[in-house]
N, C-alpha and C positions, 0 to 999 in steps of 0.2 A: 414496506420500508426496505431500504437497502443499506449496506455498508459501503463506504467509499474508501478505497485504499489509494493513498498518494505515495508514489515511489519515485526514486531517482531513475528517470528514463534513459540515462546514459550509462548506467551501471549494469554490467552483464549479470551479476548475482541478483540484482533487483528484478531485471527483466525475466530471468529464469524463474525467480520466485513467483512472479505474476502468472507465468504459464503453469507452474505447480499448483497454485491456488485455483486457477480456472478448471483444471482437470479434476479437482476434488471438491468443486462447488457446482454440482450438476443442476441445482435449482436457480443458479444465477443470482445469488444473494449479493455478491460483491460487484461493484463497479470500480473502474480503475482510472487513475489520472496521474500524469507526470507532475512532479513537483515543479518542473520548469515551465509547464504549460500556463496559458492564460487562466484557465479554470482552476488549475492547481494553486496558482498565486492568489486568485480571488478567494478560494476556500481557506487558505492559510490566513489571509487577512480577516476573513469573517470569524474564524475561530481564535483570532489573536495569537497566532503562532508565528515565530520568526521565519522570514523568507529564506534564510540560509540554512535550511534543514539538512541534517546529516542522519536522518532517520526515516523509516517508514512511518506513515501516519494513517491511522484508521479513524474515520469519522463514522460513528455508530450511535444510534439512540440520542442524537443531539450532543454527544460528547466527543472529544478528541483524545485518542490514545496514541502514545508515542513509544518508540523503542520496544523493550521486551513486553510491555503491556499490550501494545498493538499486535505483536506476534502471537502472544498467548490468546488474545481475543479472536484473532483471525482463525487460529487453529481450532478453537472451540466450535467454530461453525463449519469445519470441513468434514467430509465423510471419512469413514474408516477409523483406524486407530489414531489418527492425528488429533482427535479430540482429547486423547490421554495426555498430550503435551501440557495441558493446563495444570497437571500435577506440579510443574515447576513454579507455580504461584507460591508454593511453600518456601521457596528461596527468597530471601529479602530482595526487594526491588533494586536497591543500590548495587547489590552484587550481580543480579541479572543484567542490569543496565551497563555495568562495567564490562561484562563479557560482550554484550551487544555493541558497545562503543569500540572495543578492540576490533571486532569484525568490521564495523562500519568504517573505521579509520583506515583499515587495510584493504577494503573491498576492491578498489581499483588495482592495487598491486597484486592481489591474489587472484582476482577473477577477470580483470581487464575492464576497459571502458569502451563504449560504443561512440562512434562519431556523431550519431544522431539517435533520437528516441526510437524504440522498437515500433514496428508497424504490426498491428494485430491482424490475424487472419480474418477473412470475410465473415466466417461464422461467429467470431468473437468481437467484431468491430463495434457492435451496439453496446458492449459492456465497457467501452473506453470513452471517457467523457469528452475528449477533444477530437473525436473522429468525424464530427459533423461541423463544418466551418461556421464560425460566428454564431454558435448556438450554446450559450452558457447554460450551466446546470445548477439547479438548486441543491441544497445540502443533502437531499435524499437521492440525488443522481438522476432526477427527472428533468427533461428540457423545460426551460422557462417559457 
């Protein structure tokens, strides 16, 4: 089983975060997809999530995690001290999500915006869901 991280492919912060996750996920647990992609839109629909997302989405164990819950769940699977970030679960979710929303709302202003989605390196291309034309993926990130 794999976790699927859906992210804003035009956001510099989001693209940098995906690179950060890849470096700390040596076993390749996570697969990645842009919220704007065909597969991303299909998965949002499958999990009954709104198309106009302003959040990272983690699809894991048949469940969808958004905002701070997604970030904490992702960190729990990373190597090194990043697993300790889960201690922030003691902070009430509405407060965590408020901080998340402030960052998400200002991400383009603070970090910039790409003209197009990032292109993964050749060694990481297989971890990105829409890198093989016309090949949709199931919720576990495997080609159908």
